[in-house]
C-alpha positions in Angstrom: -20.4 -54.7 45.0 -23.4 -53.5 43.0 -25.2 -52.4 46.1 -22.1 -50.5 47.3 -21.8 -48.7 43.9 -25.5 -47.7 44.0 -25.0 -46.5 47.6 -22.0 -44.4 46.6 -23.9 -42.9 43.6 -26.9 -42.1 45.7 -24.6 -40.5 48.4 -22.9 -38.4 45.7 -26.3 -37.4 44.2 -27.7 -36.4 47.6 -24.5 -34.5 48.5 -24.7 -32.6 45.2 -28.3 -31.8 45.7 -27.6 -30.6 49.2 -24.7 -28.4 48.0 -26.9 -27.1 45.2 -29.7 -26.3 47.6 -27.2 -24.5 49.9 -26.0 -22.4 46.9 -29.6 -21.6 46.0 -30.4 -20.6 49.6 -27.3 -18.5 49.9 -28.1 -16.8 46.6 -31.7 -16.1 47.7 -30.4 -14.7 51.0 -27.9 -12.5 49.1 -30.5 -11.2 46.7 -32.9 -10.4 49.5 -30.4 -8.6 51.8 -31.2 -4.9 52.3 -29.3 -2.8 49.8 -26.6 -0.6 51.2 -25.5 2.7 49.7 -22.3 0.9 48.7 -24.3 -1.7 46.9 -26.3 0.8 45.0 -23.2 2.9 44.2 -21.5 -0.2 42.8 -24.5 -1.2 40.8 -24.9 2.3 39.3 -21.2 2.5 38.4 -21.4 -0.8 36.7 -24.5 0.2 34.8 -22.7 3.3 33.6 -19.5 1.4 32.7 -21.6 -1.0 30.6 -23.6 1.9 29.1 -20.6 4.0 28.2 -18.9 1.1 26.5 -22.0 0.2 24.5 -22.5 3.9 23.6 -18.9 4.1 22.3 -19.4 0.9 20.3 -22.6 2.1 18.7 -21.3 5.5 17.7 -17.8 4.4 16.6 -19.0 2.3 13.7 -19.2 3.7 10.2 -22.3 6.0 10.0 -22.8 5.7 13.8 -23.2 9.5 13.8 -23.9 10.2 10.2 -27.0 8.1 9.7 -28.4 8.7 13.2 -30.6 11.8 13.0 -30.6 12.1 16.7 -26.8 12.7 16.9 -25.8 13.6 13.4 -23.4 16.6 13.4 -24.3 19.5 11.1 -22.4 22.7 10.4 -21.6 24.8 13.5 -24.3 27.4 14.3 -22.1 30.3 13.2 -21.6 28.6 9.9 -25.4 28.2 9.1 -25.1 31.4 7.0 -23.1 29.3 4.5 -26.1 27.1 3.9 -28.2 30.2 3.5 -26.0 31.5 0.7 -24.9 28.2 -0.7 -25.9 28.9 -4.3 -23.5 31.9 -4.4 -20.5 29.6 -3.8 -19.1 27.6 -6.7 -19.8 23.9 -5.9 -21.2 25.0 -2.6 -23.6 22.1 -2.0 -20.9 19.5 -2.6 -18.5 21.3 -0.3 -21.0 21.5 2.5 -22.0 17.8 2.1 -18.4 16.7 2.2 -17.7 18.8 5.4 -20.7 17.3 7.2 -19.7 13.8 6.2 -16.2 14.4 7.5 -17.4 16.0 10.7 -19.3 12.9 11.5 -16.5 10.6 10.4 -14.1 12.5 12.8 -16.6 12.1 15.7 -17.0 8.3 14.9 -13.2 8.0 14.9 -12.7 9.9 18.2 -15.4 8.1 20.2 -13.3 4.8 19.9 -11.2 6.4 22.6 -14.1 7.4 24.9 -14.5 4.1 26.9 -11.4 4.4 29.1 -12.1 8.1 29.6 -15.6 7.4 30.8 -14.4 4.4 32.9 -11.9 6.6 34.8 -14.5 9.3 35.5 -17.1 6.7 36.6 -14.6 4.8 38.9 -13.5 7.9 40.6 -16.9 9.4 41.3 -18.5 9.2 44.7 -22.2 8.6 45.0 -23.5 9.8 48.4 -27.1 10.1 47.3 -27.1 6.6 45.7 -30.7 5.7 46.5 -32.0 9.0 45.2 -30.3 8.3 41.9 -31.5 4.8 41.8 -35.1 5.8 42.4 -34.9 8.9 40.3 -35.7 9.5 36.6 -34.9 6.9 34.0 -31.6 8.6 33.1 -30.7 9.8 36.7 -27.3 8.0 36.8 -26.3 9.4 33.4 -27.3 12.9 34.3 -25.4 12.6 37.6 -22.3 11.5 35.8 -22.7 14.3 33.2 -23.1 17.0 35.9 -20.1 15.8 37.9 -17.6 15.0 35.2 -18.5 16.7 31.9 -15.7 19.3 32.2 -13.1 16.6 33.0 -14.3 14.4 30.2 -14.2 17.3 27.8 -10.6 18.2 28.6 -9.5 14.6 28.1 -11.6 13.9 25.0 -10.8 17.1 23.1 -7.2 16.0 22.2 -8.8 12.8 20.7 -11.1 14.9 18.6 -8.3 17.2 17.4 -6.4 14.1 16.3 -9.4 12.8 14.4 -10.1 16.2 12.7 -6.5 16.1 11.3 -6.8 12.5 10.1 -7.3 11.9 6.4 -10.3 9.8 6.8 -11.9 10.2 3.4 -10.3 10.6 0.0 -6.9 11.7 1.5 -8.5 14.8 2.9 -8.9 15.6 6.6 -12.0 17.2 8.2 -10.0 20.3 8.9 -8.8 20.5 5.3 -12.3 20.1 4.0 -13.6 22.7 6.4 -10.8 25.1 5.3 -11.8 24.6 1.7 -15.4 25.4 2.4 -14.9 28.5 4.6 -12.2 29.8 2.3 -14.5 29.6 -0.7 -17.4 31.1 1.2 -15.3 33.9 2.7 -13.9 34.9 -0.7 -17.5 35.4 -1.9 -18.6 37.1 1.4 -15.7 39.6 1.1 -16.5 40.4 -2.5 -18.6 43.3 -3.6 -21.5 40.9 -4.4 -21.2 39.4 -0.9 -21.2 42.7 0.8 -24.4 43.7 -1.1 -26.0 40.4 0.1 -24.9 41.2 3.7 -22.8 38.0 3.8 -20.6 37.7 6.9 -17.3 35.9 6.9 -17.1 32.7 8.9 -14.2 31.9 11.3 -14.8 28.9 13.5 -12.6 26.2 15.1 -14.1 22.8 14.9 -12.4 21.0 17.8 -14.6 22.4 20.6 -17.7 22.2 18.5 -17.2 18.5 17.5 -16.1 17.6 21.1 -19.3 19.0 22.6 -21.4 17.3 19.9 -19.6 14.0 20.4 -19.9 14.1 24.2 -23.6 15.0 24.0 -24.2 12.0 21.7 -22.3 9.7 24.0 -24.4 10.8 27.0 -27.6 10.3 24.9 -26.6 6.8 24.2 -25.4 6.1 27.8 -28.9 7.2 29.0 -30.5 4.8 26.5 -28.4 2.0 27.8 -29.2 3.0 31.4 -32.9 2.8 30.6 -32.5 -0.7 29.2 -30.9 -1.9 32.4 -33.6 -0.3 34.5 -36.4 -1.8 32.4 -35.1 -5.1 31.0 -34.0 -7.8 33.5 -32.1 -9.5 30.6 -29.8 -6.5 30.3 -28.6 -7.0 33.9 -25.6 -9.1 33.2 -24.1 -9.3 36.6 -25.2 -10.2 40.2 -24.8 -6.6 41.4 -27.0 -5.3 38.6 -29.6 -7.9 39.3 -29.6 -7.1 43.0 -29.7 -3.3 42.6 -32.1 -2.9 39.7 -34.5 -5.7 40.6 -35.5 -3.6 43.6 -37.1 -1.2 41.1 -39.2 -3.7 39.2 
């Protein structure tokens, strides 16, 4: 009986080892198969899906924009004149600082909705020159996505930004309301006799397109950073297709 049990255990052990070795061999064959354009396309899409999700997560947290000097949103270019004449506006510094904080809070709120928008654009895109992108610059896949889908992403993302600009995210005041207070105060001074002497120009600027552009630019910056991690760090390749595709570049 003991001999029979030992024999059965040995048989099970050897069978398991054989199955394990077969799996290892199959995996090795799979990993070493020549990459097709489809393989590379799928790998790049997955890298961008992971990168866009991570980018959205990074930017959507509190101060994801505001405390990141690389993507922090400042006043629109046409409103820079406000900063130049800030001392002429009662409470000007405080008004500007509150607007800048709310601009960034609105962007942080809006990018929560970015992941499914990016996912749709990435899934639908066709990569015919897959190998060129794979072997291209460190952010080649991100730049390809940007060039092919920016307009579509913008049209889908802008309504999210508009909603965020109207949300009362800080002290029961929305970004648009805070912006209106700032520009109204500035324009009153700019339209006065003193303002005209100082050659101050009134400011009329809608925030939705400006914040949308800034938020999308920030998202692509972060997606590119995530693409670079996947290209350079094997530990960031969390699926078999990522391992297959990007290991070819090591």
